[in-house]
C-alpha positions in Angstrom: 42.1 -2.8 -42.4 43.5 0.6 -41.4 42.7 2.3 -38.3 40.1 4.8 -39.8 38.2 1.9 -41.5 38.3 0.0 -38.3 36.9 2.9 -36.4 34.1 3.5 -39.0 33.2 -0.1 -38.9 32.9 -0.3 -35.3 30.9 2.9 -35.1 28.7 1.6 -37.9 28.2 -1.7 -36.2 27.4 0.0 -32.9 24.8 2.3 -34.6 23.2 -0.7 -36.3 23.0 -2.5 -33.0 21.6 0.4 -31.2 19.0 0.9 -34.0 18.0 -2.7 -33.8 17.6 -2.4 -30.2 15.4 0.5 -30.5 13.2 -1.2 -33.0 12.9 -4.1 -30.8 12.0 -2.2 -27.7 9.3 0.0 -29.7 7.7 -3.2 -31.3 7.7 -5.3 -27.9 7.1 -2.3 -25.8 7.3 -4.1 -22.5 6.0 -1.1 -20.5 3.3 0.0 -22.9 4.5 3.4 -23.9 3.4 3.0 -27.3 0.7 0.2 -27.4 -0.9 -2.3 -25.3 0.8 -5.8 -24.8 1.0 -7.9 -28.1 -1.6 -10.2 -28.0 0.5 -13.3 -29.0 3.0 -12.4 -26.3 0.7 -11.2 -23.6 1.2 -14.2 -21.2 4.9 -13.1 -21.0 4.4 -9.6 -20.0 4.7 -9.0 -16.2 4.0 -5.9 -14.5 5.3 -5.9 -10.8 5.7 -2.9 -8.3 9.5 -2.8 -9.2 8.9 -0.9 -12.3 5.5 0.4 -11.5 6.5 3.9 -12.6 7.3 2.9 -16.0 4.1 0.6 -16.7 1.6 2.6 -14.8 2.0 5.7 -17.0 2.2 3.2 -20.1 -1.2 1.9 -18.8 -2.6 5.3 -18.6 -1.5 6.1 -22.2 -2.8 2.9 -23.7 -5.9 1.7 -21.8 -9.0 3.4 -22.6 -11.1 4.0 -19.5 -14.1 5.7 -17.9 -12.8 5.7 -14.4 -9.6 5.0 -12.4 -8.5 4.2 -9.0 -5.4 6.1 -7.8 -3.8 5.1 -4.5 -1.0 3.2 -2.7 -0.6 -0.4 -1.7 -3.7 0.2 0.5 -5.8 0.2 -2.6 -4.5 -3.0 -4.1 -7.4 -5.2 -2.9 -9.9 -2.5 -4.2 -11.1 -4.6 -7.1 -11.5 -2.6 -10.3 -13.7 -5.2 -11.8 -16.1 -5.2 -8.9 -16.2 -1.3 -9.0 -16.8 -1.5 -12.7 -19.7 -4.1 -12.2 -21.2 -1.6 -9.5 -20.8 1.6 -11.7 -21.3 0.2 -15.2 -18.0 1.8 -16.1 -14.7 0.4 -17.3 -12.4 1.0 -14.3 -8.6 0.9 -14.4 -6.4 0.6 -11.2 -3.4 2.9 -11.0 -2.3 1.9 -7.6 1.4 2.2 -6.7 3.1 0.8 -3.7 4.1 3.6 -1.5 2.3 6.0 -3.8 1.7 9.5 -2.6 -0.5 12.5 -3.9 2.3 14.0 -6.0 2.4 11.0 -8.2 -1.3 10.4 -8.3 -1.3 13.9 -9.8 1.1 12.6 -12.7 -1.2 9.7 -13.5 -4.4 11.8 -13.3 -3.2 14.5 -15.8 -2.1 12.0 -18.4 -5.5 10.1 -17.9 -7.6 13.2 -18.2 -5.8 14.0 -21.5 -6.6 10.8 -23.0 -10.0 9.7 -21.5 -13.4 11.0 -20.9 -13.4 10.2 -17.3 -16.7 10.0 -15.5 -15.5 8.8 -12.1 -12.1 9.0 -10.1 -11.7 6.8 -7.0 -8.9 8.5 -4.9 -7.3 7.0 -1.7 -7.3 9.6 1.1 -4.7 8.2 3.4 -4.3 10.4 6.4 -1.2 8.8 7.9 0.8 9.5 4.7 -1.0 12.7 3.5 1.9 14.9 4.5 4.5 12.9 2.5 5.8 13.1 -1.0 6.7 10.0 -3.2 10.5 9.1 -2.3 11.1 6.8 -5.2 12.7 7.5 -8.5 10.3 8.9 -11.2 11.3 8.6 -14.8 9.8 11.8 -15.7 10.9 11.7 -19.4 8.0 9.3 -19.8 5.5 11.8 -18.2 5.9 14.6 -20.9 5.2 14.9 -24.6 8.9 15.5 -25.7 9.6 12.8 -28.4 13.3 13.2 -27.9 13.3 12.2 -24.4 11.9 8.7 -25.8 15.3 7.7 -26.5 15.8 7.3 -22.7 13.2 4.8 -23.0 14.1 2.8 -26.1 17.7 2.5 -25.0 16.9 1.8 -21.3 18.7 -1.2 -19.7 15.7 -2.4 -17.9 13.4 -2.0 -20.8 15.8 -3.9 -23.0 16.0 -6.8 -20.4 12.2 -7.1 -20.3 11.9 -7.0 -24.1 14.5 -9.7 -24.3 12.8 -11.9 -21.8 9.4 -11.7 -23.5 11.0 -12.3 -26.9 13.1 -15.4 -25.8 10.2 -16.9 -23.8 7.9 -16.5 -26.6 10.3 -17.8 -29.4 11.3 -20.7 -27.1 7.7 -21.9 -26.9 7.0 -21.3 -30.7 10.0 -23.6 -31.6 10.1 -26.0 -29.1 9.9 -29.5 -30.7 6.6 -31.6 -30.1 5.0 -28.6 -28.3 2.9 -27.1 -31.4 -0.1 -26.6 -29.3 1.8 -25.5 -26.1 1.1 -21.8 -26.6 -2.6 -22.3 -27.0 -2.5 -24.0 -23.5 -0.6 -21.3 -21.8 -3.1 -20.0 -19.3 -3.7 -16.2 -19.4 -1.9 -14.6 -16.5 -3.1 -11.6 -14.5 -1.2 -8.9 -16.3 -1.2 -6.4 -13.5 0.0 -7.7 -10.2 -0.6 -6.2 -6.8 2.4 -5.8 -4.5 3.9 -9.1 -4.3 4.7 -8.7 -0.6 0.9 -8.1 0.2 -0.3 -11.0 -1.9 1.9 -13.5 -0.1 1.6 -12.0 3.4 0.1 -13.6 6.5 -2.5 -11.5 8.1 -2.9 -12.1 11.7 -2.1 -10.4 15.1 1.2 -12.1 15.4 2.2 -10.9 11.8 1.4 -7.3 13.1 3.5 -7.9 16.3 6.4 -9.2 14.2 6.2 -6.1 12.1 8.1 -2.7 13.0 5.3 -1.6 15.2 6.3 -0.1 18.4 3.8 1.2 21.0 4.4 4.8 21.6 4.7 6.6 25.0 2.2 9.4 26.1 4.3 12.2 24.9 2.7 14.9 23.0 4.8 16.3 20.2 3.0 19.4 19.0 5.7 20.3 16.6 5.0 17.2 14.6 1.4 18.2 14.7 2.1 21.6 13.3 4.3 20.0 10.6 1.9 17.6 9.6 -1.0 20.2 9.3 1.2 22.4 7.0 2.4 19.6 4.8 -0.9 17.8 4.6 -2.9 21.0 3.8 -0.3 21.9 1.1 -0.8 18.5 -0.5 -4.4 19.0 -0.6 -4.2 22.5 -2.2 -1.7 21.4 -4.7 -2.6 17.7 -5.6 -6.4 17.5 -5.0 -8.2 20.8 -5.1 -7.0 21.8 -8.6 -8.7 18.7 -9.9 -11.9 19.3 -8.1 -12.0 22.8 -9.5 -11.1 22.0 -13.1 -13.2 19.0 -13.7 -16.7 19.7 -12.0 -18.3 17.1 -14.5 -16.3 14.2 -12.9 -17.4 12.5 -9.8 -14.7 12.3 -7.2 -14.9 9.5 -4.7 -12.5 9.7 -1.9 -11.7 6.5 0.1 -10.2 6.6 3.5 -9.1 3.0 3.7 -9.7 0.7 6.6 -6.2 1.2 8.2 -6.0 -0.4 11.6 -7.1 1.1 14.8 -3.3 1.1 16.0 -2.9 4.4 14.1 -5.5 6.2 16.2 -4.5 4.4 19.3 -1.0 5.7 19.1 -2.4 9.3 18.7 -4.3 8.7 22.0 -1.4 7.5 23.8 0.7 10.5 22.5 -1.9 12.8 23.6 -2.4 14.2 20.0 -5.5 12.5 19.0 -7.7 15.7 19.1 -5.1 17.6 17.2 -4.9 15.2 14.4 -8.6 14.4 14.1 -9.2 18.1 13.9 -6.8 18.4 11.0 -8.6 15.4 9.3 -11.8 17.1 9.7 -10.6 20.4 8.3 -9.4 18.5 5.2 -12.5 16.5 4.6 -14.7 19.7 4.9 -12.4 21.4 2.5 -13.1 18.8 0.1 -16.7 18.4 0.7 -17.1 22.1 -0.4 -17.1 20.7 -4.0 -20.4 19.3 -5.4 -18.6 16.8 -7.5 -16.8 15.2 -4.2 -17.7 12.7 -1.7 -15.8 10.9 1.0 -16.3 7.3 2.4 -14.5 6.6 5.6 -13.6 3.0 6.8 -11.3 3.6 9.6 -14.0 3.4 12.2 -15.5 0.0 11.2 -15.9 -1.9 14.5 -15.1 -5.7 14.1 -12.6 -5.0 11.3 -10.1 -2.3 12.0 -10.0 -3.2 15.7 -9.4 -7.0 14.8 -5.5 -7.1 14.1 -6.0 -10.6 12.6 -7.1 -8.6 9.5 -3.8 -7.0 9.0 -0.1 -7.8 8.2 1.2 -4.6 10.0 -0.4 -1.4 11.3 -1.9 -0.3 8.0 -2.0 -3.0 5.4 -5.3 -5.0 5.5 -6.2 -8.5 4.2 -8.2 -8.9 0.9 -11.6 -9.0 2.8 -11.0 -5.3 3.5 -11.1 -4.6 -0.4 -14.5 -6.3 -0.5 -15.6 -4.4 2.5 -14.8 -1.0 0.8 -16.3 -1.9 -2.6 -19.5 -3.2 -0.8 -19.5 0.1 1.5 -19.1 2.4 -1.6 -22.0 0.8 -3.4 -24.3 0.9 -0.3 -23.1 4.4 0.6 -23.3 3.5 4.3 -20.0 5.1 5.3 -20.2 8.4 3.5 -19.0 11.3 5.4 -21.1 14.4 5.5 -20.7 17.9 7.2 -23.7 16.6 9.4 -22.1 13.4 10.5 -18.3 14.2 10.5 -18.2 15.0 14.2 -20.2 11.9 15.4 -17.8 9.6 13.0 -14.7 11.1 14.5 -15.9 10.9 18.0 -16.7 7.2 17.5 -13.2 6.5 16.1 -11.6 8.3 19.1 -13.8 6.2 21.4 -12.8 3.0 19.8 -9.0 3.9 20.1 -9.4 4.9 23.7 -11.0 1.6 24.6 -8.6 -0.7 22.4 -6.0 -2.9 24.2 -3.2 -4.3 22.2 -3.4 -8.1 22.5 0.5 -8.5 22.7 3.6 -7.2 24.3 7.2 -7.4 22.4 10.5 -5.9 22.7 10.5 -2.0 23.0 7.2 -1.8 24.9 7.2 -0.2 28.2 4.5 0.2 31.0 2.6 -1.3 33.8 1.4 -4.3 31.7 5.0 -5.2 31.1 5.7 -4.9 34.7 2.8 -7.2 35.4 4.1 -9.8 32.9 7.5 -9.7 34.4 6.3 -10.3 37.9 4.3 -13.4 36.6 7.6 -14.7 35.1 9.3 -14.1 38.4 6.6 -15.8 40.3 7.2 -19.0 38.1 11.1 -19.0 38.9 12.2 -17.4 35.8 15.2 -15.0 35.9 13.6 -11.7 34.9 14.0 -8.1 36.0 10.7 -6.3 37.0 11.7 -2.8 35.5 8.6 -2.1 33.2 10.8 -2.4 30.2 10.4 -5.2 27.4 14.1 -5.4 26.9 16.1 -8.3 25.4 16.4 -10.1 28.7 12.5 -10.1 28.8 12.2 -11.1 25.4 14.6 -14.2 26.0 12.7 -15.1 29.2 9.4 -15.1 27.2 10.8 -17.2 24.6 12.1 -19.7 27.3 8.6 -19.7 28.8 6.9 -20.5 25.4 9.5 -23.4 24.7 8.9 -24.8 28.0 4.9 -24.9 27.4 5.2 -25.9 23.6 4.0 -22.7 22.5 5.4 -21.0 19.2 8.7 -19.5 20.3 8.5 -15.8 19.2 9.7 -14.0 22.2 6.6 -12.0 21.8 3.9 -12.3 24.4 0.8 -13.0 22.5 -2.6 -13.2 24.0 -2.2 -17.1 24.3 1.1 -16.6 26.1 -0.2 -14.0 28.6 -3.2 -15.8 29.4 -1.2 -19.0 30.2 1.4 -17.2 32.1 -1.4 -15.4 34.1 -3.2 -18.8 34.7 0.0 -20.6 35.8 1.2 -17.5 37.9 -2.1 -17.5 40.0 -1.9 -21.2 40.3 1.4 -20.9 41.8 0.3 -18.0 44.1 -2.6 -20.2 45.3 -0.3 -23.0 46.1 1.5 -21.0 48.6 -1.7 -19.7 50.3 
């Protein structure tokens, strides 16, 4: 075979392979850009947060619905089934881990094109309202240009998912002695919440082990100004236009039940009044529209101030999702122009009276000093410098090991209570 024929053969074979790959990806369509999951192969489709920007827009395109939920991982436990049962509508969740209003806009635009939406449930997450989505967005899937589809049907990740689905399905079809196996495969939940949430431990210690560090009492007014500008721009660009253009659609804004730690930090920084004033202005700007209502769950005593309901400063346990669904049905937590000041005052009061039930490395203050003094009184080698430094962490771990507590180096409520009790007993011995 001469060189020209060899080149022609290679090119032809390559084109055939690419064509076959394109056809397979279109038929299997692992991220639903052209159709919903194939019924016989549905148990093998998996939609995790890793490729959410692919399958979420596919879900928008190929799942008829009457209502949607848009939000971040803070909306993962808000059940679309429960909201559907309450409202009588078919509700589809479009929650994206680390989601922000700019990508909610992408989802909503496409959903409004394809569905007669009656209700939109919209997560109004104040701590993140000034941010934009920082992940990769395959924008070629979010337009109507068919030429851009090549980027999908020849995509490496799409091909890997198609191959996995096909191989898994074929393996079960032709495996000897398992003719009925495919009928016994349990139907899996196709759309998963963020795996890191569903497998998390929710407890005060989990919060303590997270990246949370108590702030000092330093007011940073420049950050307040920056937040105000960006948050208001986000509202003007990504929320108000939808309210104006769709007066027939009911918009239910949900301020999720993030922990009291967020407002507590603002109190410690001396910026709580500034931020709550901004939040008030934002909510009032939304409530100007007759098709909007706001339900706020950040001031619910007994839940948001109990850190056993959290895995970090914002992510709440599944029970929080039920709390929100039930609250929406009852309407007990609705914010109005008449009660907004009272609700925000209550939130501030909760934060001002809140005491963190643990101390950890990075904390400073009189409570750290008091703990260090207790350790010194019990004979431990510890500096009394108001700083929870590495030495203090190691000494706390030593104390925990000596008294058969879980060794974390974090001064939990249990550790602190025992430390105080033993220190007082020791002091009483010398009197």
